All heavy atoms as an XYZ file, in Angstrom:
834
protein
N      -1.791    -10.372      5.856
C      -2.968     -9.899      5.313
C      -2.860     -8.558      4.600
O      -3.746     -8.056      4.087
C      -4.005     -9.754      6.513
C      -4.295    -11.032      7.235
C      -3.914    -11.232      8.541
C      -4.817    -12.131      6.540
C      -4.153    -12.397      9.193
C      -5.087    -13.326      7.235
C      -4.774    -13.429      8.533
N      -1.645     -7.965      4.662
C      -1.390     -6.725      4.055
C      -0.905     -6.921      2.608
O       0.132     -7.592      2.403
C      -0.335     -5.858      4.780
C      -0.897     -5.627      6.239
C      -0.095     -4.578      4.115
C       0.142     -5.066      7.198
N      -1.536     -6.360      1.600
C      -1.051     -6.615      0.211
C       0.289     -5.939      0.034
O       0.523     -4.826      0.684
C      -2.185     -5.954     -0.679
C      -2.868     -5.068      0.277
C      -2.765     -5.552      1.674
N       1.147     -6.448     -0.818
C       2.402     -5.822     -1.051
C       2.248     -4.486     -1.827
O       1.235     -4.206     -2.520
C       3.159     -6.864     -1.976
C       2.082     -7.598     -2.661
C       0.855     -7.584     -1.691
N       3.231     -3.637     -1.712
C       3.204     -2.353     -2.429
C       3.419     -2.578     -3.909
O       4.491     -3.164     -4.253
C       4.344     -1.483     -1.804
S       4.631      0.051     -2.794
N       2.510     -2.231     -4.753
C       2.647     -2.497     -6.164
C       3.804     -1.703     -6.803
O       4.480     -2.115     -7.684
C       1.371     -2.183     -6.848
C       0.167     -3.079     -6.524
C      -1.100     -2.622     -7.232
C       0.508     -4.468     -6.825
N       3.997     -0.445     -6.301
C       5.114      0.331     -6.849
C       6.410     -0.345     -6.616
O       7.271     -0.419     -7.489
C       5.078      1.739     -6.138
C       6.135      2.713     -6.697
C       5.877      3.412     -7.829
C       7.348      2.845     -6.084
C       6.799      4.284     -8.324
C       8.324      3.683     -6.555
C       8.028      4.421     -7.724
N       6.610     -0.855     -5.329
C       7.862     -1.614     -5.067
C       7.970     -2.907     -5.770
O       9.027     -3.267     -6.260
C       7.958     -1.838     -3.550
C       9.253     -2.487     -3.151
C       9.364     -2.534     -1.657
N      10.644     -3.050     -1.260
C      11.079     -3.125     -0.076
N      10.290     -2.730      0.996
N      12.238     -3.604      0.213
N       6.838     -3.577     -5.963
C       6.783     -4.837     -6.650
C       7.168     -4.654     -8.163
O       7.941     -5.446     -8.666
C       5.370     -5.449     -6.630
C       5.215     -6.881     -7.005
C       5.939     -7.814     -6.118
C       3.699     -7.192     -6.928
N       6.718     -3.540     -8.783
C       6.949     -3.332    -10.164
C       8.319     -2.652    -10.450
O       8.959     -2.953    -11.437
C       5.848     -2.462    -10.797
C       4.503     -3.198    -10.853
C       4.287     -4.545    -10.910
C       3.255     -2.570    -10.887
N       2.946     -4.761    -10.936
C       2.284     -3.660    -10.920
C       2.840     -1.265    -10.875
C       0.888     -3.349    -10.947
C       1.464     -1.021    -10.897
C       0.519     -2.092    -10.885
N       8.725     -1.794     -9.498
C       9.946     -0.974     -9.818
C      11.123     -1.496     -9.074
O      12.283     -1.218     -9.428
C       9.706      0.485     -9.454
O       9.601      0.658     -8.086
N      10.939     -2.162     -7.962
C      12.049     -2.674     -7.150
C      12.456     -1.646     -6.077
O      13.372     -1.946     -5.292
N      11.901     -0.455     -6.095
C      12.300      0.527     -5.084
C      11.001      0.909     -4.316
O       9.899      0.782     -4.828
C      12.920      1.813     -5.695
C      11.911      2.545     -6.690
C      14.204      1.551     -6.365
C      12.379      3.839     -7.117
N      11.128      1.212     -2.999
C       9.973      1.506     -2.260
C       9.322      2.849     -2.621
O      10.020      3.756     -3.093
C      10.483      1.597     -0.820
C      11.944      1.978     -1.013
C      12.386      1.335     -2.248
N       8.044      2.935     -2.457
C       7.327      4.194     -2.717
C       7.519      5.055     -1.487
O       8.011      4.611     -0.459
C       5.845      3.917     -2.946
S       4.846      3.448     -1.496
N       7.141      6.366     -1.575
C       7.336      7.234     -0.414
C       6.636      6.854      0.860
O       6.978      7.295      1.936
C       6.834      8.607     -0.984
C       7.045      8.522     -2.391
C       6.767      7.062     -2.723
N       5.584      6.107      0.719
C       4.797      5.615      1.897
C       5.108      4.202      2.315
O       4.433      3.715      3.198
C       3.307      5.877      1.718
O       2.796      5.069      0.695
N       6.049      3.554      1.690
C       6.333      2.110      2.064
C       6.771      2.171      3.532
O       7.550      2.929      4.012
C       7.455      1.590      1.260
S       6.912      0.739     -0.310
N       6.205      1.115      4.220
C       6.516      0.934      5.676
C       5.559      1.655      6.514
O       5.605      1.594      7.804
N       4.616      2.408      5.896
C       3.661      3.211      6.745
C       2.763      2.316      7.607
O       2.526      2.647      8.766
N       2.289      1.172      7.063
C       1.469      0.300      7.836
C       2.220     -0.351      8.925
O       1.757     -0.382     10.117
C       0.853     -0.822      6.979
O       0.111     -0.179      5.866
C      -0.108     -1.627      7.760
N       3.506     -0.819      8.677
C       4.291     -1.381      9.757
C       4.695     -0.288     10.770
O       4.768     -0.603     11.933
C       5.577     -1.980      9.140
C       5.286     -3.256      8.342
O       4.402     -4.011      8.770
N       5.977     -3.493      7.308
N       4.845      0.952     10.328
C       5.136      2.025     11.202
C       3.992      2.183     12.182
O       4.198      2.361     13.412
C       5.382      3.323     10.398
S       5.563      4.751     11.419
N       2.753      2.144     11.692
C       1.567      2.325     12.515
C       1.386      1.209     13.580
O       1.067      1.354     14.676
C       0.331      2.480     11.653
N       1.690      0.015     13.042
C       1.548     -1.157     13.944
C       2.605     -1.084     15.053
O       2.208     -1.315     16.237
C       1.820     -2.405     13.072
C       0.547     -2.733     12.198
C       1.956     -3.665     14.057
C       0.819     -3.786     11.171
N       3.787     -0.722     14.732
C       4.835     -0.556     15.774
C       4.526      0.548     16.752
O       4.736      0.492     17.889
C       6.218     -0.339     15.135
C       6.764     -1.491     14.381
C       6.892     -2.726     15.237
O       7.477     -2.623     16.354
N       6.552     -3.861     14.728
N       3.905      1.600     16.217
C       3.526      2.808     17.070
C       2.407      2.379     18.028
O       2.515      2.806     19.244
C       3.130      3.930     16.154
C       3.099      5.336     16.755
C       4.486      5.682     17.333
C       2.738      6.344     15.630
N       1.439      1.634     17.556
C       0.405      1.122     18.454
C       0.914      0.337     19.572
O       0.374      0.322     20.673
C      -0.705      0.375     17.623
C      -1.458      1.397     16.721
C      -1.597     -0.365     18.530
C      -2.322      0.779     15.728
N       1.983     -0.399     19.287
C       2.647     -1.348     20.269
C       3.675     -0.560     21.118
O       4.387     -1.191     21.933
C       3.194     -2.547     19.614
C       2.244     -3.386     18.913
C       2.914     -4.488     18.107
O       4.129     -4.644     17.973
N       2.087     -5.396     17.578
N       3.791      0.709     20.931
C       4.716      1.619     21.690
C       6.174      1.275     21.375
O       7.075      1.566     22.214
C       4.411      1.591     23.188
C       3.106      2.115     23.605
C       2.108      1.244     23.932
C       2.780      3.465     23.464
C       0.812      1.715     24.265
C       1.530      3.975     23.811
C       0.496      3.059     24.211
N       6.457      0.751     20.210
C       7.880      0.524     19.746
C       8.259      1.745     18.919
O       8.235      1.638     17.662
C       7.962     -0.792     19.040
C       7.605     -1.995     19.830
N       6.933     -3.032     19.285
C       7.749     -2.261     21.104
C       6.713     -3.919     20.226
N       7.248     -3.494     21.360
N       8.543      2.823     19.521
C       8.727      4.118     18.882
C       9.943      4.047     17.885
O       9.835      4.536     16.778
C       8.824      5.249     19.772
C       7.539      5.481     20.636
C       7.578      5.118     21.961
C       6.459      5.924     20.017
C       6.368      5.259     22.732
C       5.269      6.127     20.754
C       5.320      5.780     22.102
N      11.031      3.506     18.326
C      12.242      3.445     17.470
C      12.033      2.680     16.195
O      12.435      3.039     15.133
C      13.449      3.031     18.261
C      14.629      3.022     17.440
C      15.382      1.930     17.060
C      15.364      4.097     16.733
N      16.485      2.305     16.296
C      16.474      3.591     16.094
C      15.047      5.487     16.710
C      17.301      4.496     15.352
C      15.852      6.282     15.933
C      17.027      5.743     15.283
N      11.437      1.491     16.372
C      11.188      0.644     15.229
C      10.164      1.274     14.271
O      10.317      1.189     13.109
C      10.603     -0.787     15.651
C      11.587     -1.611     16.332
C      11.678     -1.345     17.855
O      11.175     -0.411     18.325
N      12.408     -2.219     18.575
N       9.207      1.935     14.852
C       8.234      2.717     14.026
C       8.893      3.787     13.193
O       8.639      3.990     11.984
C       7.103      3.274     14.910
N       9.767      4.532     13.873
C      10.537      5.560     13.195
C      11.337      5.093     12.045
O      11.461      5.607     10.968
C      11.358      6.327     14.160
C      12.056      7.510     13.605
C      11.412      8.754     13.343
C      13.342      7.430     13.211
C      12.093      9.812     12.823
C      14.032      8.514     12.684
C      13.398      9.704     12.453
N      11.986      3.892     12.295
C      12.843      3.300     11.283
C      12.094      2.808     10.045
O      12.597      2.856      8.966
C      13.587      2.106     11.881
C      14.743      2.500     12.826
C      15.416      1.413     13.454
O      14.804      0.342     13.772
N      16.709      1.480     13.647
N      10.812      2.384     10.238
C      10.081      1.893      9.055
C       9.800      3.053      8.119
O       9.886      2.893      6.938
C       8.735      1.260      9.512
C       8.823     -0.224      9.848
C       8.671     -0.685     11.074
C       9.081     -1.110      8.775
C       8.775     -2.049     11.356
C       9.185     -2.430      9.077
C       9.024     -2.888     10.387
O       9.185     -4.248     10.679
N       9.347      4.184      8.635
C       9.141      5.319      7.759
C       9.047      6.574      8.612
O       8.040      6.891      9.265
C       7.802      5.220      7.014
C       7.626      6.203      5.842
O       7.978      7.405      6.073
N       7.189      5.746      4.701
N      10.149      7.364      8.698
C      10.195      8.529      9.593
C       9.090      9.557      9.298
O       8.555     10.080     10.243
C      11.576      9.125      9.282
C      12.353      8.008      8.773
C      11.425      7.075      8.006
N       8.776      9.827      8.083
C       7.782     10.799      7.746
C       6.366     10.424      8.109
O       5.626     11.189      8.820
C       7.763     11.155      6.244
C       7.034     12.375      5.834
C       7.437     13.635      6.671
C       7.130     12.631      4.401
N       6.041      9.155      7.980
C       4.759      8.620      8.430
C       4.692      8.627      9.957
O       3.652      8.953     10.533
C       4.475      7.203      7.891
C       4.469      7.212      6.330
C       3.263      6.600      8.431
C       3.303      7.897      5.681
N       5.827      8.308     10.602
C       5.875      8.380     12.065
C       5.526      9.764     12.596
O       4.724      9.972     13.404
C       7.295      7.995     12.527
C       7.512      8.124     13.989
C       7.141      7.109     14.870
C       8.175      9.213     14.481
C       7.398      7.203     16.207
C       8.429      9.340     15.828
C       7.996      8.360     16.746
N       6.175     10.772     12.011
C       5.923     12.195     12.336
C       4.443     12.570     12.174
O       3.825     13.198     12.954
C       6.874     13.114     11.554
C       8.272     12.922     12.082
C       6.475     14.588     11.822
C       9.332     13.582     11.238
N       3.928     12.168     10.996
C       2.543     12.475     10.683
C       1.607     11.751     11.648
O       0.667     12.409     12.173
C       2.170     12.044      9.241
C       0.638     12.073      8.975
C       2.914     12.875      8.222
N       1.874     10.555     12.012
C       1.003      9.817     12.983
C       1.052     10.428     14.361
O       0.020     10.524     15.000
C       1.349      8.318     12.976
C       0.994      7.501     11.751
C       1.517      6.075     11.836
C      -0.459      7.560     11.435
N       2.285     10.817     14.732
C       2.430     11.458     16.078
C       1.601     12.793     16.060
O       0.873     13.088     17.062
C       3.875     11.661     16.424
C       4.559     10.380     16.693
C       4.049     12.536     17.639
C       4.106      9.586     17.894
N       1.815     13.549     15.031
C       0.988     14.838     14.893
C      -0.425     14.613     15.027
O      -1.200     15.328     15.652
C       1.392     15.513     13.577
C       0.604     16.756     13.334
C       0.801     17.921     14.001
C      -0.466     16.727     12.438
C       0.035     19.066     13.753
C      -1.208     17.845     12.197
C      -1.023     18.973     12.857
N      -0.957     13.572     14.192
C      -2.413     13.345     14.230
C      -2.897     12.871     15.600
O      -4.027     13.221     16.022
C      -2.703     12.254     13.167
C      -2.648     12.698     11.734
C      -2.854     11.475     10.762
C      -3.618     13.793     11.447
N      -2.123     12.055     16.322
C      -2.435     11.682     17.678
C      -2.546     12.870     18.634
O      -3.477     13.005     19.390
C      -1.405     10.729     18.153
N      -1.536     13.768     18.510
C      -1.599     14.960     19.300
C      -2.723     15.847     18.958
O      -3.343     16.484     19.857
C      -0.233     15.728     19.247
C       0.990     15.062     19.818
C       2.258     15.852     19.456
C       0.861     14.863     21.314
N      -3.061     15.958     17.714
C      -4.190     16.833     17.237
C      -5.490     16.197     17.787
O      -6.331     16.987     18.264
C      -4.161     16.874     15.740
C      -5.173     17.753     15.154
C      -5.973     18.695     15.700
C      -5.571     17.790     13.784
N      -6.750     19.310     14.817
C      -6.571     18.716     13.589
C      -5.187     17.033     12.639
C      -7.119     19.055     12.322
C      -5.780     17.334     11.413
C      -6.683     18.404     11.324
N      -5.629     14.929     17.772
C      -6.839     14.237     18.315
C      -6.918     14.447     19.775
O      -8.039     14.711     20.325
N      -5.820     14.360     20.527
C      -5.897     14.604     22.011
C      -6.209     16.011     22.276
O      -6.963     16.336     23.197
C      -4.519     14.249     22.601
C      -4.224     12.710     22.617
S      -2.826     12.185     23.548
C      -1.493     13.237     23.049
N      -5.751     16.957     21.467
C      -6.084     18.412     21.683
C      -7.546     18.676     21.465
O      -8.219     19.310     22.182
C      -5.220     19.264     20.717
C      -5.505     20.760     20.887
O      -5.566     21.231     22.121
N      -5.675     21.446     19.842
N      -8.058     17.995     20.355
C      -9.501     18.030     20.050
C     -10.355     17.477     21.191
O     -11.372     18.016     21.605
C      -9.872     17.378     18.779
O      -9.046     17.997     17.690
C     -11.310     17.502     18.412
N      -9.929     16.342     21.715
C     -10.640     15.650     22.804
C     -10.647     16.598     24.044
O     -11.627     16.735     24.712
C     -10.082     14.312     23.106
C     -10.746     13.524     24.244
C     -12.162     13.225     23.888
C      -9.905     12.252     24.497
N      -9.487     17.154     24.406
C      -9.320     18.075     25.482
C     -10.222     19.289     25.280
O     -10.808     19.781     26.280
C      -7.871     18.506     25.640
N     -10.346     19.797     24.084
C     -11.202     20.910     23.771
C     -12.641     20.547     24.039
O     -13.450     21.329     24.530
N     -13.043     19.285     23.650
C     -14.428     18.835     23.908
C     -14.707     18.668     25.379
O     -15.744     19.087     25.865
C     -14.614     17.529     23.116
C     -15.979     17.023     23.242
C     -17.048     17.599     22.590
C     -16.241     15.919     24.040
C     -18.336     17.079     22.674
C     -17.518     15.373     24.112
C     -18.551     15.985     23.460
N     -13.777     18.068     26.092
C     -14.032     17.820     27.504
C     -13.884     19.033     28.337
O     -14.736     19.374     29.201
C     -13.024     16.662     28.003
C     -13.122     16.536     29.508
C     -13.292     15.397     27.294
N     -12.765     19.760     28.215
C     -12.484     20.972     29.059
C     -12.878     22.309     28.456
O     -12.642     23.304     29.101
C     -10.949     20.957     29.390
C     -10.530     19.723     30.083
C      -9.650     18.895     29.440
C     -11.005     19.364     31.368
C      -9.211     17.709     30.102
C     -10.539     18.248     31.996
C      -9.677     17.381     31.385
N     -13.418     22.258     27.230
C     -13.837     23.520     26.492
C     -12.627     24.401     26.294
O     -12.770     25.664     26.329
C     -14.941     24.213     27.362
C     -16.125     23.395     27.618
C     -16.843     23.091     26.405
C     -18.244     22.363     26.904
N     -18.367     21.106     26.251
N     -11.415     23.860     26.117
C     -10.224     24.753     25.839
C      -9.302     23.922     25.061
O      -8.911     22.813     25.399
C      -9.636     25.165     27.167
C      -8.684     26.306     27.051
C      -8.316     26.889     28.419
C      -7.546     28.123     28.130
N      -7.220     28.822     29.420
N      -8.862     24.573     23.941
C      -7.870     23.852     23.005
C      -6.594     24.733     22.972
O      -6.613     25.906     23.300
C      -8.324     23.803     21.605
C      -9.568     22.941     21.386
O     -10.548     23.248     22.040
N      -9.526     22.005     20.553
N      -5.545     24.072     22.449
C      -4.336     24.857     22.139
C      -4.490     25.237     20.684
O      -4.768     24.422     19.779
C      -3.101     23.966     22.327
C      -2.950     23.511     23.738
C      -1.832     24.696     21.847
C      -1.840     22.482     24.007
N      -4.278     26.523     20.399
C      -4.369     27.072     18.972
C      -2.982     27.532     18.583
O      -2.329     28.222     19.338
C      -5.368     28.191     18.889
C      -6.788     27.794     19.126
N      -7.517     27.162     18.240
C      -7.542     27.882     20.324
C      -8.732     26.886     18.698
N      -8.723     27.340     19.944
N      -2.567     27.158     17.338
C      -1.381     27.694     16.729
C      -1.764     28.599     15.649
O      -2.447     28.245     14.740
C      -0.513     26.517     16.301
C      -0.006     25.636     17.312
C      -0.594     24.425     17.640
C       1.081     25.981     18.113
C      -0.166     23.602     18.659
C       1.528     25.135     19.082
C       0.965     23.992     19.358
N      -1.235     29.799     15.734
C      -1.518     30.782     14.675
C      -0.116     31.093     14.067
O       0.753     31.622     14.740
C      -2.194     32.027     15.224
C      -3.523     31.649     15.817
C      -2.318     33.074     14.115
C      -4.208     32.774     16.579
N      -0.003     30.847     12.762
C       1.226     31.037     12.063
C       1.127     32.315     11.221
O       0.109     32.494     10.595
C       1.581     29.925     11.130
C       1.754     28.530     11.867
C       2.048     27.431     10.803
C       2.873     28.565     12.878
N       2.206     33.111     11.195
C       2.179     34.290     10.286
C       2.531     33.812      8.904
O       2.979     32.662      8.722
C       3.122     35.395     10.834
C       4.602     34.965     10.868
O       5.020     34.294      9.993
N       5.236     35.391     11.924
N       2.423     34.580      7.905
C       2.674     34.187      6.469
C       4.099     33.668      6.335
O       4.295     32.632      5.562
C       2.460     35.407      5.654
C       1.447     36.188      6.429
C       1.722     35.956      7.941
N       5.082     34.221      6.955
C       6.465     33.759      6.771
C       6.579     32.345      7.424
O       7.300     31.483      6.774
C       7.423     34.699      7.468
N       5.948     32.107      8.524
C       6.064     30.776      9.148
C       5.300     29.752      8.301
O       5.776     28.581      8.204
C       5.439     30.877     10.610
C       6.278     31.660     11.527
C       5.575     31.933     12.858
O       4.301     31.927     12.898
O       6.267     32.171     13.866
N       4.212     30.107      7.746
C       3.489     29.204      6.862
C       4.309     28.846      5.650
O       4.345     27.633      5.241
C       2.154     29.844      6.429
C       1.030     29.913      7.473
C      -0.216     30.442      6.927
C      -1.192     30.687      7.946
N      -2.468     31.307      7.457
N       5.003     29.795      5.100
C       5.854     29.508      3.935
C       7.063     28.588      4.312
O       7.379     27.686      3.578
C       6.378     30.878      3.313
C       7.101     30.697      2.074
C       7.529     32.048      1.483
C       8.273     31.903      0.191
N       8.668     33.157     -0.367
N       7.605     28.872      5.453
C       8.730     28.113      5.949
C       8.288     26.653      6.167
O       8.988     25.659      5.835
C       9.387     28.624      7.156
N       7.099     26.447      6.763
C       6.475     25.157      7.047
C       6.266     24.382      5.765
O       6.610     23.200      5.718
C       5.258     25.276      7.857
C       4.629     23.926      8.345
C       5.683     23.164      9.180
C       3.350     24.240      9.055
N       5.818     25.063      4.748
C       5.563     24.415      3.470
C       6.839     23.948      2.845
O       6.898     22.833      2.236
C       4.798     25.375      2.463
C       3.362     25.650      2.772
C       2.818     26.636      1.844
C       1.388     26.983      2.296
N       0.849     28.120      1.425
N       7.966     24.742      2.917
C       9.190     24.389      2.352
C       9.831     23.214      3.094
O      10.486     22.371      2.535
C      10.146     25.563      2.322
C       9.858     26.404      1.107
C       9.293     27.657      1.148
C      10.188     26.145     -0.254
N       9.248     28.157     -0.132
C       9.767     27.226     -1.042
C      10.778     25.065     -0.889
C       9.865     27.270     -2.425
C      10.878     25.112     -2.260
C      10.441     26.188     -3.013
N       9.692     23.218      4.454
C      10.198     22.114      5.224
C       9.444     20.768      4.840
O      10.115     19.735      4.617
C      10.035     22.388      6.693
C      10.915     23.477      7.160
C      10.206     21.125      7.604
C      10.716     24.076      8.568
N       8.222     20.821      4.676
C       7.432     19.617      4.249
C       7.835     19.200      2.872
O       8.079     17.997      2.632
C       5.984     19.887      4.314
C       5.465     20.089      5.776
C       5.113     18.812      3.710
C       4.088     20.596      5.996
N       7.962     20.130      1.929
C       8.463     19.741      0.586
C       9.828     19.189      0.589
O      10.195     18.314     -0.248
C       8.369     20.976     -0.351
C       6.956     21.418     -0.716
C       6.973     22.672     -1.526
C       6.243     20.279     -1.601
N      10.680     19.647      1.554
C      11.995     19.032      1.600
C      12.013     17.744      2.271
O      12.809     16.797      1.835
C      12.940     20.061      2.416
C      14.369     19.602      2.632
C      15.075     19.552      1.253
C      15.105     20.524      3.571
N      11.197     17.497      3.221
C      11.092     16.227      3.927
C      10.607     15.076      3.091
O      11.019     13.906      3.207
C      10.277     16.357      5.174
C      10.851     17.112      6.347
C       9.840     17.166      7.498
C      12.142     16.432      6.789
N       9.738     15.351      2.082
C       9.235     14.316      1.264
C      10.349     13.573      0.482
O      10.433     12.384      0.599
C       8.186     14.867      0.309
C       6.823     15.187      1.030
C       5.954     16.023     -0.054
C       6.168     13.988      1.434
N      11.149     14.247     -0.332
C      12.245     13.544     -1.025
C      13.317     12.988     -0.078
O      13.877     11.899     -0.351
C      12.806     14.569     -2.000
C      12.417     15.923     -1.396
C      11.166     15.680     -0.668
N      13.630     13.661      0.993
C      14.581     13.208      1.964
C      14.098     11.815      2.580
O      14.910     10.896      2.648
C      14.838     14.226      3.105
C      15.663     13.552      4.234
C      15.579     15.440      2.530
N      12.793     11.750      2.948
C      12.276     10.505      3.435
C      12.325      9.371      2.409
O      12.679      8.243      2.667
C      10.833     10.723      3.847
C      10.277      9.568      4.497
O      10.644      9.172      5.587
N       9.219      8.972      3.903
N      12.005      9.744      1.128
C      11.999      8.730      0.094
C      13.523      8.258     -0.171
O      13.697      6.998     -0.315
C      11.456      9.300     -1.223
C      11.029      8.291     -2.199
C      10.989      6.874     -2.045
C      10.597      8.496     -3.524
N      10.506      6.348     -3.142
C      10.288      7.227     -4.111
C      10.405      9.635     -4.273
C       9.806      7.083     -5.360
C       9.913      9.439     -5.613
C       9.694      8.253     -6.108
N      14.435      9.144     -0.165
C      15.814      8.726     -0.316
C      16.258      7.776      0.845
O      16.884      6.831      0.615
C      16.745      9.931     -0.414
C      16.513     10.676     -1.756
C      18.193      9.571     -0.283
C      17.096     12.020     -1.820
N      15.815      8.090      2.075
C      16.104      7.224      3.202
C      15.534      5.876      2.967
O      16.212      4.858      3.245
C      15.521      7.873      4.491
C      15.408      6.925      5.621
C      16.499      6.533      6.385
C      14.183      6.270      5.958
C      16.407      5.608      7.371
C      14.091      5.328      6.938
C      15.216      5.002      7.644
O      15.141      4.069      8.709
N      14.279      5.783      2.532
C      13.687      4.469      2.346
C      14.355      3.671      1.251
O      14.598      2.446      1.361
C      12.152      4.616      1.891
C      11.281      5.213      3.007
C       9.895      5.470      2.447
C      11.141      4.227      4.172
N      14.884      4.308      0.187
C      15.545      3.615     -0.903
C      16.894      3.125     -0.333
O      17.249      2.041     -0.591
C      15.743      4.554     -2.089
C      14.368      4.824     -2.742
C      16.707      3.985     -3.123
C      14.375      5.971     -3.801
N      17.586      4.033      0.339
C      18.874      3.613      0.891
C      18.733      2.390      1.920
O      19.515      1.459      1.884
C      19.614      4.796      1.545
C      20.054      5.756      0.537
C      20.768      4.328      2.448
C      20.565      7.099      1.037
N      17.719      2.516      2.788
C      17.520      1.430      3.729
C      17.195      0.128      3.022
O      17.651     -0.947      3.369
C      16.354      1.828      4.636
C      16.184      0.857      5.823
C      14.900      1.096      6.489
N      13.840      0.596      5.620
C      12.555      0.632      5.913
N      12.154      1.240      6.998
N      11.722      0.213      5.072
N      16.418      0.169      1.918
C      16.084     -1.080      1.181
C      17.314     -1.594      0.500
O      17.515     -2.787      0.510
C      15.000     -0.716      0.085
O      13.854     -0.156      0.780
C      14.654     -1.928     -0.660
N      18.171     -0.737     -0.037
C      19.320     -1.232     -0.775
C      20.300     -1.909      0.192
O      20.871     -2.946     -0.173
C      20.051     -0.047     -1.461
C      21.399     -0.438     -1.948
C      19.193      0.411     -2.625
N      20.485     -1.409      1.409
C      21.508     -1.933      2.319
C      20.954     -3.039      3.141
O      21.729     -3.621      3.911
C      22.089     -0.814      3.153
C      23.000      0.060      2.335
C      22.736      1.312      2.119
C      24.221     -0.460      1.860
C      23.557      2.203      1.374
C      25.001      0.392      1.078
C      24.721      1.684      0.865
N      19.589     -3.278      3.185
C      19.099     -4.388      3.935
C      18.805     -5.649      3.098
O      18.516     -6.670      3.672
C      17.795     -4.038      4.681
O      16.793     -3.572      3.759
C      18.025     -2.915      5.713
N      18.933     -5.528      1.864
C      18.661     -6.723      0.948
C      19.922     -7.461      0.786
O      21.040     -7.009      0.724
C      18.043     -6.280     -0.366
C      16.680     -5.743     -0.179
C      18.015     -7.392     -1.351
C      15.986     -5.221     -1.356
């Protein structure tokens, strides 16, 4: 029922988010390693979002959340890490596609 990725269909290489839906499905079924293999960056984002949601729920129920305050240097480092992870993830997806076909 999931439509194919048009970018991959037209170009032959996966887009940066290819495997994201399968990653989410595997994650819901608690198959963490398989979920990570489908798309590591989407896996990390989904885990982060789940933790964020649990923190928000805990704040609502217990009236207390965990707060992270980053200084400017830490914010800059985090931005660079994210910018580096995007192409690394895409290269991983391309290599995985080439060697599994």
